[in-house]
N, C-alpha and C positions, 0 to 999 in steps of 0.2 A: 450413797442414799440420803437423803438430808430429816434432820430430825426438823419437825414444824411445830411449833412451841405457840399455842392460839386459845383464844377462848372464842368456842362454838360460833357463837350470838354476834361477834366482831365482825363489823361490815370493813374492814380494814383488813383483818386476817381472809374474809370470805373473799375479795379482790387477790391475797395475797396466794392463795390458792386456787382461784381461777386463772391467774399468771401462768403459775407453775405445771398445771395440767395441760393450757394452751402451747408452751414451751416443752411439753411433753419430760416435763425431771421431775424425777421418781424421788418422795417424799414420804414419810412417817408422819402421822396428825398426829398430836400431842396435847388434852386438854391444859394447859398451863396453869386453870386452879383444882384440877383434879391430882396435878402429878406436877408439881414444878419441880426447875431442875434444884441440885444440892446446891450447900451451900458453899461446897469444894469444886463443882464444876464451874458456876455463878465467876466466883473467885478467880479459876482457869481463864474464864473468856473473858473479864472484865483485864485479866494481865496480858493477853493474847492480844485483844482488840488496838486499835489505834482511839479509840472512843473513851472520851472522858465516862466516867463513872455515871454522872448525872443522866446519859443517852440511856441507860438500863432500868432508871426510872418511866412509868407509865404516869407522865409529871400532869396531864390533864385528866388524869381517875379522882375519883370522889375520894378514894379509901387512901391515896396521895394528900389530897386538903384534910382529912378526917382529922390525918397526924400529925398535918402541919409537919410536912418535910421538906417544903420550901427554903426553908432556912439550917435545916440538920443536914440535908443529902451533899453539899460540899464540902461538910466538912469531916464526913466519913472516909474510913480506910477502905480499902478494899474488904478486907474481912471483915468489917462491919457492915458495908453494902454488901456483900455475899449475903450474910448470915439475915438482914432483914429483910432482902428480896426473895431468899429459900423459903420463908416464913406465911409469904403470901404471894400467891400467883398475878392477884390483881393488882400488884405495886410493879410486875416486870412489864417493861414496851413491849408492846404485841404488833402484829408476829415476831417473835425470837425465830431466828431460822439459824441451823448450824449445820455444818459437816465435822466436825469435831475438831476442827482446829481454828475455822474461818465462822465469824461472828454477823448475821444482819440483824437489824432492828426497825421493827416499822414495815413497810412496804412501799417501796420506792422501785417503779421500774425502772431507772435507770440504773440503780444499783442493782438491783434484782439481773436485771440484761450484762452487767457488766462482772458481777461476782458469782450467779451461778449458771452463766454461758460455755464460760469459760473454763 
């Protein structure tokens, strides 16, 4: 079963949930704001993924801009990025979907099909 970290009112998250349901993919919805992933979990996912640290951040979000992270994020270590992300679910790119070892960020139908249907 997938863990589906989302913000319930996010339209992209709704699209991702709808896609999973249409393809009969079991998932557990987790409110990213109320229950963000731990620093340790985020660091593990960042290390295991082929994605740059910047992809884990919701760079179009208000909080990201308020904190002026555009210049800061590229210089962060994995540990520092994981610490920052774990303190505020609004900073995390959503939806964040994982089966424990693989992670996808955002909703892209082609990526979901490739990763979550195989």
